MARNUMI-829685 format. One record per residue (C-alpha): residue in one letter; x, y, z. Coordinates in steps of 0.1 Angstrom, whole numbers, plus 5000, padded with zeros to 4 digits. Layout:
<pts>
AXYZ
...
</pts>
This chain:
<pts>
X807621212864
X811321192862
X812921002891
X814421252915
X817621162933
X816621202969
X818321512983
X817621503020
X819421823026
X817022083014
X818422433011
X816622723027
X814722913001
X811823152996
X808923102973
X807623452963
X804323582951
X802723912940
X804724232941
X803924542961
X803224882944
X806525032954
X808424752936
X807324902903
X810625042892
X812824782908
X814024572880
X817324542860
X818824312835
X822624312839
X825424252815
X825923932836
X822823792818
X820623782849
X817523972858
X817024112893
X813824252906
X812224352939
X809424162955
X808324342988
X811524353008
X813224072988
X815424082958
X815023802933
X817623702908
X816423512877
X818323342849
X816923482817
X817723182795
X816122912816
X813623122836
X814722982869
X815123172902
X818723152912
X818723352943
X816523542967
X818223812987
X816723893021
X818024173043
X815924483035
X813424573061
X811224783037
X810024753001
X812724742975
X812325042951
X815425012928
X817924742918
X820924792896
X823624542884
X827224662885
X828824742851
X831124492834
X833124742813
X836624672827
X839324422820
X838724102840
X841623902854
X842423702886
X842624032905
X839324162893
X837323852883
X833823812869
X831623862899
X827923922905
X827524262922
X824124412926
X822924732944
X819424742958
X817725042975
X814625042996
X811825273007
X813625383039
X816725503020
X818925213026
X821225082998
X822624733001
X825424612978
X825324232974
X827623962964
X824823772947
X826623432944
X827123392981
X824023592990
X825923813014
X825824193017
X829124353010
X828224693022
X825224893035
X824625263028
X822225503045
X821825873041
X818225983046
X815125783056
X813225843023
X812925612993
X815825632968
X814525792936
X817125662912
X820625512912
X823225412887
X826725272887
X829225492870
X830025352836
X833325522829
X835625232834
X839025362841
X837925542872
X837125312901
X834325072892
X832825082927
X831125422923
X827425442927
X825425762921
X822125782940
X819226042942
X818226082979
X814926262981
X814026532978
X816826702961
X820326552968
X822526352946
X825226152964
X828225972950
X829125662971
X831925412970
X829925102970
X832824882981
X833525063013
X830225253018
X831925583021
X830325903008
X832526082982
X830426392978
X826826522981
X825126802962
X821726952965
X819627112938
X816827362938
X814027132927
X812926782936
X814926522915
X812826242900
X815526062880
X818626112860
X820425982829
X824125972821
X825226082786
X826625752772
X829125942750
X830526172777
X831026072813
X831026432825
X827526502812
X824426412832
X820726522829
X818426532859
X814626512854
X813126742881
X809626822891
X809827142869
X812127062840
X815526932831
X818827022846
X821926952825
X825126902844
X828326922823
X831026912849
X830326582866
X833326412879
X833926132904
X836526322923
X834426622934
X830826752934
X829726952903
X830627312910
X827827482890
X824127412897
X823727302861
X821827452831
X818127442838
X815727422809
X811927402810
X809827202787
X806727382777
X804527202753
X801627402738
X799327122751
X800026842775
X799626592747
X799426692711
X798526342700
X794826372702
X795026612672
X796526342650
X793526262630
X795326092601
X798926042591
X798826362571
X797826532603
X800926402620
X803226652601
X800926942610
X800926832646
X804626822646
X804827172633
X802827292662
X805027132688
X807727372677
X809927482706
X809927242734
X812827362755
X813327712767
X815327872794
X812428082807
X809927932830
X806827852809
X803628052816
X801027902838
X798527802811
X800927572793
X801427242810
X804927182823
X806926862825
X805026692854
X803526422833
X806926332818
X807525962828
X811125922818
X814126092803
X817025912788
X819925982763
X819925772732
X822925542733
X822825492695
X823825842686
X825426132703
X823526432718
X820026292713
X817526252742
X814126102745
X811326222768
X808425982774
X804926102780
X801925862784
X800825932748
X804026012730
X807725992729
X809626302719
X813126282704
X815226592711
X818426702694
X820426852722
X822727052698
X819727282691
X817427182720
X814627102696
X812226822690
X813226632658
X810826342661
X807626242678
X806125902682
X802525952691
X799725712699
X796425742682
X793425832703
X792425462706
X795925332713
X797325212746
X799425462765
X803125412771
X804625312805
X808325282798
X810825292769
X814325152766
X816425292738
X818825052721
X822525092715
X823324872685
X820625012663
X818425322665
X815525142680
X813225162710
X811624892731
X808325042744
X806124902772
X802424982770
X799824982798
X798324652786
X801624472790
X802424472753
X806024532743
X806724692710
X809924742691
X810225052669
X813125102646
X814125432629
X813325452593
X816425502572
X816625812551
X816925672516
X813725652496
X811625362507
X810925252472
X814425172461
X813825272424
X816225552416
X814525712386
X811225772403
X809926122410
X811326232443
X808826272472
X807626632469
X807326672507
X809726432524
X808926382560
X811726582576
X812026422610
X813126102626
X810425842621
X810325532641
X808325242625
X806624982646
X808424662636
X807224402661
X804924362690
X804224092715
X800923982730
X799324192757
X798324052791
X794924062808
X795024362830
X792824362861
X792724552894
X795524332908
X797324232876
X799124512857
X802524542840
X805124682864
X808324722843
X810224602814
X813924522812
X816024462781
X819024242776
X821924502774
X824424262757
X822324152728
X819324382728
X817124112713
X815124012742
X813024182768
X811424072800
X808124192814
X807624192851
X803924172861
X802524282895
X801323932903
X804923802903
X805123672868
X808223732847
X807623682809
X810723672787
X810123772751
X812823712725
X813023872691
X813423632662
X814123732626
X812823562596
X813723622560
X810823762540
X810023592507
X810223812477
X806623812467
X805423912501
X806724272498
X805224472525
X802924732511
X803024942543
X804725282543
X807625152564
X810725092544
X811924732545
X814424612571
X817424432557
X819624162572
X823024282582
X825924242558
X828424142585
X828323892613
X830523942644
X832324222626
X833124032594
X831024042561
X829023732556
X828323702519
X826823362513
X827323252549
X824023432556
X821423152561
X823122962589
X823423252613
X821623252646
X819923562660
X822823642684
X822024012689
X820024302674
X822824412651
X823024052638
X819424052630
X818924382612
X821424582592
X822124952596
X819725192580
X820925152544
X822825442530
X821325632501
X822925592467
X823625222468
X820325072456
X822224872430
X823924682459
X820624592476
X819524342452
X822824142455
X823024002490
X820724202512
X817724012523
X814624162538
X813824042573
X810824052595
X810924042633
X808623882657
X808523832695
X808423472709
X807723402745
X810723192756
X810423192793
X807723232820
X808123232857
X805023252878
X804723332915
X802423232943
X798823362942
X797723622967
X797623523004
X796023383027
X797623043024
X797222703042
X800322503039
X801122133047
X804321943041
X804021583028
X804821303053
X808421293064
X811321093048
X811820743065
X814120453057
X811120273041
X810120553016
X813620673007
X813320532972
X810220722961
X810321022985
X809821372970
X809821672993
X806421822983
X804622112999
X800922162994
X799722522994
X796022592996
X795022932982
X792123172985
X790823092950
X790322722958
X793322582940
X796022372957
X799622432944
X802122152950
X805822272951
X808922062948
X811222192975
X814522072961
X814122292931
X811522542944
X809522492912
X805722432909
X805222062906
X801422072901
X798522312902
X795222152910
X791922342909
X789922152934
X787622382953
X785422672945
X786222872977
X789122943000
X791122633010
X791322633049
X793322313055
X795222023040
X796121683054
X798321423036
X797121063037
X800120923018
X803121042999
X800921082968
X797521192981
X795921443004
X792621563017
X791821933016
X788822123028
X787322463019
X784422663032
X782422933014
X781523263031
X778723213056
X775123313047
X772923523070
X772123213091
X775823153096
X775722833074
X778222763046
X779022513019
X781722273030
X783922103004
X786121813015
X788121652986
X790321352985
X793021402959
X795321152942
X798421352932
X799921142903
X796621142884
X795121462898
X791821292903
X789721432932
X786721272949
X784221462971
X785021283003
X781721343021
X779621262990
X776521472987
X776821633022
X778221973028
X775522223017
X774122463042
X775722333074
X778022483100
X781622543088
X784322273092
X786822403117
X789522143112
X790321803099
X792821563115
X794021233099
X795020953123
X798620843127
X798220533105
X796220733080
X793120513086
X790720753101
X789721113096
X788121333123
X786121633110
X785421903135
X782622153129
X781822493144
X778422413160
X777822053150
X779021733165
X782221563154
X782321313125
X784721013123
X785420873087
X787320583073
X789920723049
X790320403029
X786720343020
X785420703023
X782720593046
X781320763077
X782020553108
X780320763133
X778521093137
X778421193174
X775221263192
X773721603196
X774721633233
X778421563224
X780621843238
X781922113215
X785522043204
X788022323207
X791222123199
X791921763188
X794921543182
X795421173173
X797720963194
X800920833180
X800420493198
X798420213181
X798219833181
X799619773146
X801819473157
X798819273170
X796919373139
X799519213116
X799018883134
X795318903129
X795818973092
X798018673087
X795518443103
X792718583082
X794718533050
X795518173058
X791818103064
X790918263030
X793618063013
X792217733027
X788817813012
X790017912978
X792617652968
X790917332956
X793817152938
X797017252922
X796017142887
X793117382887
X795117672899
X797517662869
X794617692845
X792817972864
X793318292845
X795018592860
X791718792860
X790318532884
X793418572906
X792918942908
X789218882918
X790418662946
X792818922958
X790019172958
X787818942978
X790618893002
X791119263009
X787319313012
X787119023037
X789819193057
X787719503059
X784519323066
X786219133094
X787119473108
X790819413106
X791819773112
X794219883139
X792920053171
X793720423173
X793120683199
X792521063199
X792221323226
X790121643224
X789221923247
X785822093252
X785122463259
X785722413296
X789122273291
X788221913300
X790321653281
X788621353266
X790321033254
X788520823228
X789420493210
X788420403174
X788620043162
X786919933130
X783620113131
X783320143169
X784220463188
X784520413226
X784920683252
X787720563275
X788820843299
X788321203309
X790821433326
X789521743345
X790622083334
X793922243345
X793122553365
X796122753352
X795022713315
X792422923297
X790322773268
X792522523250
X793122603213
X795422333201
X797122003211
X800121823197
X801221473207
X804421293199
X805920993218
X805221043254
X804821413252
X801521593249
X801521973246
X798422203249
X798222563240
X795522813251
X794023153242
X796323333267
X799523203253
X800222943279
X801922613268
X801422303290
X803822023286
X802621673298
X805021393302
X802721093300
X805320843312
X806421033343
X802821163347
X804021523353
X802921853336
X804622183333
X802822513324
X804922783307
X803323133301
X804823273268
X802823603271
X802323593233
X798523573233
X796523313214
X798422993205
X797122923169
X799022603161
X801522363176
X803322113154
X806021863163
X809121823141
X809421493122
X812221243130
X812420973156
X813221113190
X813121473177
X811021653204
X811222003189
X807922183181
X806922503165
X804122713180
X802322983160
X800823303175
X799023603162
X802323803162
X804823543151
X806223193160
X808523013184
X810422693182
X810522493215
X812422183227
X809821983246
X812421753261
X814222033278
X811022253280
X812922553267
X812622793238
X815022743209
X814223053187
X811523313183
X810223543155
X808023843161
X806224053135
X807124413137
X810224343157
X812524113137
X810424103105
X807824313088
X805424043077
X802723863097
X802823483098
X799723303084
X800722933087
X803622723098
X804922363093
X808122163094
X809922093061
X812521853075
X813621773110
X815622093112
X813922333089
X810622513093
X808222663067
X806522993073
X803723133051
X803423513055
X801123793045
X803623943021
X802723652998
X805923453004
X806523113017
X809923083034
X811822763042
X814122863071
X816622703094
X815322633129
X816822973141
X814223133118
X816823393107
X816523503071
X819223333051
X820323353015
X821723042999
X824923002981
X824022982944
X826622702938
X824922482964
X821522462949
X820322202924
X818922352892
X816522142871
X818122282840
X821722392840
X822122772834
X825022932815
X826523172840
X830323162842
X830023432869
X829123142893
X832422962889
X835323042911
X837523322895
X840223082882
X837722852867
X835723122849
X838823262834
X840222922824
X836822842807
X837123172788
X840723092777
X839522742766
X836622882746
X838623152730
X841522972716
X842422612710
X845222632685
X846822322698
X843822112687
X843222022651
X839622102656
X837622272683
X836122072711
X833722152739
X834921882762
X837221982790
X837721632803
X840521542780
X842421852786
X845521882808
X843922102834
X845121972868
X842322132889
X840321902911
X837621692893
X834821902909
X835922222892
X836322032859
X832821902862
X831422242869
X833222382838
X831922102817
X828422172830
X828722532819
X829922422784
X827022172781
X824422442790
X825322652760
X822622662734
X823022452703
X823322752680
X826322872699
X827922532702
X827522502664
X829322832659
X832122752683
X832722422666
X832622562631
X836122562617
X835322872595
X834423082625
X837523312627
X839423412658
X838023762658
X834423642655
X835223402684
X836523682706
X833423882699
X831123582706
X832823502739
X832623872749
X828823842744
X828523522762
X830423662792
X828623992790
X831924162791
X831324522779
X834824632775
X835824332755
X832724362733
X833524722723
X837224642718
X836624342696
X833824502676
X836024792666
X839124572662
X837324322640
X835924612619
X839124792612
X841424482610
X839024362583
X838524682564
X842224802566
X843624462556
X841324482525
X842924812515
X846324652510
X845924512474
X846724712443
X844624992429
X842124822405
X839924682432
X839525022449
X835925072437
X834824742452
X836424822486
X834825162487
X831525002480
X831924752508
X832925022532
X829825212522
X827624922527
X829224812560
X830425112580
X831025092618
X827725162636
X827225532644
X826825442681
X830625442681
X830525812671
X834125952666
X835425592660
X833425562627
X834925602593
X835225962583
X833025952552
X830225782571
X830626022600
X830426322577
X827326192560
X825626142594
X826526502605
X825126652573
X821826462576
X821626582612
X822126952601
X819526912574
X817026802600
X818027082624
X817627332595
X814027212587
X813127222624
X814527562633
X812127822646
X813928092664
X816928312655
X819128122679
X818427792662
X819127942628
X822428082639
X823427752654
X822627582621
X824627842601
X827627792623
X827427412620
X827127442582
X830227662580
X832227412600
X831027132577
X832027342547
X828527392533
X829027762526
X826127822502
X823527712526
X825127892554
X824928212535
X821228162528
X820628122565
X822728432574
X820728642550
X817428542566
X818228762597
X815529022599
X816429392600
X815029442635
X817429192649
X820529332667
X822729092648
X821429202614
X824529402603
X826929142617
X825228852599
X825029042566
X828729122567
X829528762576
X827428642545
X829528872523
X832728752538
X831828382533
X830928432496
X834128632488
X836628432508
X837928212480
X840028502466
X843528622470
X846328532494
X846528852514
X842928822525
X843728472538
X846528602560
X844328882573
X841528642582
X844028412599
X845428702619
X841828812629
X840928452638
X844028412661
X843228742678
X839628632684
X840728302699
X843328472721
X840528712734
X838128422743
X836028402712
X837028052704
X834127922683
X834128242661
X837828212655
X837527842646
X834827932621
X837028182603
X839827932602
X837527672586
X836527932560
X840027952547
X840627572549
X842827592579
X840827342598
X843927162611
X845027482628
X841527522642
X841727172657
X845027252673
X843527572689
X840527372701
X842827112717
X844927382733
X841827522750
X840727182762
X837927132737
X839126782728
X835826632717
X835026932694
X838526902679
X838026542672
X834626612656
X836026882634
X838926662623
X836526392613
X834326612592
X836926852576
X840426692574
X842026442552
X843126112568
X846726212576
X845826542592
X842926382610
X845126112624
X847526372638
X844726542657
X843326212670
X846826092681
X847226412701
X843926332717
X845125972724
X848126122743
X845826342762
X843526052771
X846425842783
X847726122806
X847526032843
X845026312852
X842526192825
X843325822826
X840925702799
X843425452783
X840725212772
X839025492752
X842525582738
X842925222726
X839625232707
X840725562690
X844025402680
X842225102666
X840125332644
X843325482631
X844725142623
X847725182647
X847724822655
X851224792668
X850725082692
X847424912704
X849324592712
X852024782731
X849424972751
X847424652759
X850724492771
X851724792792
X848224792808
X848824422817
X845824312796
X847824002786
X845023782774
X843524052751
X847024152739
X847923802729
X844623732711
X844924072693
X848423992682
X847323652669
X844523822649
X846824092635
X849323832624
X846523652606
X845523972588
X849124072582
X848524402600
X852024412616
X855124512599
X857524242609
X860824372623
X862924322654
X860924562675
X857524402667
X859024052672
X860224152706
X856824292715
X855023972702
X857323752722
X856823952754
X853023942749
X852923572744
X855323502773
X853123702797
X849923542785
X851523202790
X852423302826
X848823412831
X847523072818
X849922892840
X848423082870
X845022962860
X846322602859
X845722582822
X848922412812
X848222312777
X847622672767
X850522802787
X852922552769
X851622652735
X852123022740
X855422982758
X856722792728
X855623082705
X857423342726
X860923262715
X863623372739
X861223532763
X859423202769
X862322972771
X862722952809
X858922932813
X858722642788
X861422442807
X859522502840
X856222402825
X857622082811
X859521992842
X857021782862
X855921572833
X859421472823
X860321342788
X856821202779
X855721562773
X858621642750
X858021342728
X854521452721
X855821802712
X858021652685
</pts>
């Protein structure tokens, strides 16, 4: 055992156990790096890296049904710092928004008294970041301001809403999963409720689950053909099963306009452009059904949770041929759908009636770890690890190999490959490789395999009932070795010992075979516990009484062979000096045992009265005993010592024998202190007995008090004796003054009375059927009270004192709470508690410190080499804050420390890494795109000959498609073409065919479009129209006059409200730029950007996108952060720096300018110099505010004129010493 520093001040805390059924969906892993989940009416916050409980939030009166962390996609500064905000909703419809670090509720929201079905923070960052959308049953969605608790708007729908999902690519789109189908909302806005009632679609599947037809893999294709249309606008007929068994709906964050629907036996992937299934992941008949799925953002992958607690990762198969040998025969029947291959799975858990998986959460920052929350209160954290597959172990399975990524933190790796840690999913597996570059594969792509590792496990208390007992109290004598241990006896016979400074399980001992009924400590390191089996038909049981030594875990049956088929033990009481043990039975006389020798001193006679309550007296004759011991020792010494010379030669073993003889003689001479106990019989008579050595003497009897009923418990401390009875009366006896006072509490049966530890502390806690009270026996008045059903929802099972001013309550919701004497629920401040293992969470630092730590990690240009030691930095905050910052730095993992200290790790990579560490969503996206384009555009600078190489590199390493419009045009086009191919294969109705034809025309694939147009059957109303259109498309390439006619017709069409038809005509005659302009005029900004990406050359495309940027920056749209990302993708770096500066993102601007200068991405002239100086000066001012002088001086000195005054001011207090070092 490591030596603990004694922390006498124990913080209030709650030990939690199993979850309740309504907590199933209440779990969330935030960008902040913490997992929150509901346990009954509590919310637990767990650190995922170290698997420690950091906070328990207690304020809800009902079971928690949803928890959601606030988003972090905004720019953080002193005004809007890194903070831990969490919303939790309960079964009575109350939503509480917490400040998790202090454990306080910022705001409480209530609308209806029904459980909240779903809630989500709005992710669109430039609007307010306090907005929370919640589904209040049965059919309302309400938008709340979670900072003030005001309702912004409320909207009702026709059906019951089960859950919803925001479109990650478009903040105005939202899909509701209702009891009958799906409702698509396309006019969502924070400012007002959606005007329309949304577009309603029904899902009719020909069968509730097609998967049972999948006999073999060949059958899979046929099964897919049968699940043709899945979405229709008409209500499905009664015989086809509707959506009821759909468990979940969510948009895919990895590519635009895709959605997944989860059923118990399959996952459907829908393409929302044509409302059609384009992929099915089905489970074979013997497989384990799905419970939940989380789609990834960085790669097109899915984390799936199965009913046996197994988590699987499926990654979409890339479209190139899996073999990689170009000259092979092409596959005659390529599988034309999205296929997700199983890449990794973790171990299942043992599912029983009470133990089943509840939910899974996935790390949103890195997407390479998932946590499973089990109904028994366990949290299992699984991390994905990648390993490079050796060449000869080529996988023979049908799944195409996964390759390692070609870039790390945005920059190509080349040979740097082998020393990279698994930071995130996109660092572990590369993008689905692009067809046509097999020759590149061999060079530096390595095949990787993924596996799950269990990296954290948190377990809860077992199911109640509990018996609890705190170890003996802290005194001046035991302060060196004292540990605040709490023993918890459980219903399955084990005793758990918890360490209350950390709240962690210290030991689990399986001692008994039946329910533990009581525990008594006999020293700081040992206890006696008893358990009784269920009675047989004679009412007899098996009694187990065990003496346990905690350091070794050894346990001895205390009563030897006794214990079978006898009346049940009612209670055990250890005497004050821990010498004697009284064992009280139900219908059998009392037994008195000697604790030190495990011998029975006395079994009372048959006619001995039945004991209802018993307590040992705190008075004893220990002082006179000490004198006797000294006398006995001297006598022994006289007998043993013959002469000095002999003693020196006597070996040590003999000495130890002598010592043993000495202690035995003390026992044989009955040198044990005299102790007393009192007990009451069924009539309320009080008996007083004395035990000394092995004699038990009856010394006095006190007749019953007429006002008391049958006595149930006694407590004795100092000169005060307190009795409690079945009617809830407390009787206080003052033994010195010989007076008694009876107090009726009217709380029914007094179950237990315990005095608080500490000299002269006369407080006691009394436990009743319906709660507990704390009394002051000196003043004979109540201090505090707790009543089940009134202040709290749980029933109390057992009570004890933890320290002289804190009580411990065990309750039937499976929790054990350590509370202040007022017994009010309290959350602790997270910065006050001692963690055994430091956890990386910069959110816990005060705002100035967390931002200073970030600046320190990002950029240390004044140092020759990087360091992770804050102590030698000129940072004039108080030592405490410095120590906290240093603690945070020390808690980083070795992998990350190695990267941060690596001199080759560039500034851009560093910015990306820090964004990940801080879980800062807006920084992460900004630096990902900045790194990509700074790198690829700076590569384009050199002369022509290397062009081919660059193109190759861009082909291999495009920006991930999850960034949609921000990707390179050629990659974006390729993706769109693949998508249309898939839609074309899947089409089943005329509508789908027409949509495909339109899409092909816009993409410039005229030949295939004509084929589709000619397929229209002659019965169709559009037959004539489509045939003419086909003719038009084939002849359009001819003369000039026809072009002008078409242009005129197109403009007229657009003017008369046929926008999409006009745009198609303009695309036919290669006037796509005009088409984009029209789309933008009519407010179709996203479609214009899409068209520009797929049809225009880079200059024209840039024009369209720049107009879009101006639109995004306009005050009524106010999506400047999105505009910045668009500008980055166009390579307008100077404009980006200007915008960042004007938005007052000084830190981001300064680092971006640094990076651009490194890459030579700025044209240096007076204007840019002025901008650079302004940015640096403002950043220096910001660092000065944070108290980070060294950084401030460095940036002020780079800011030229703009930083002059600031530099003088910064150097002022230090005088000349500072200036000498500068030179």
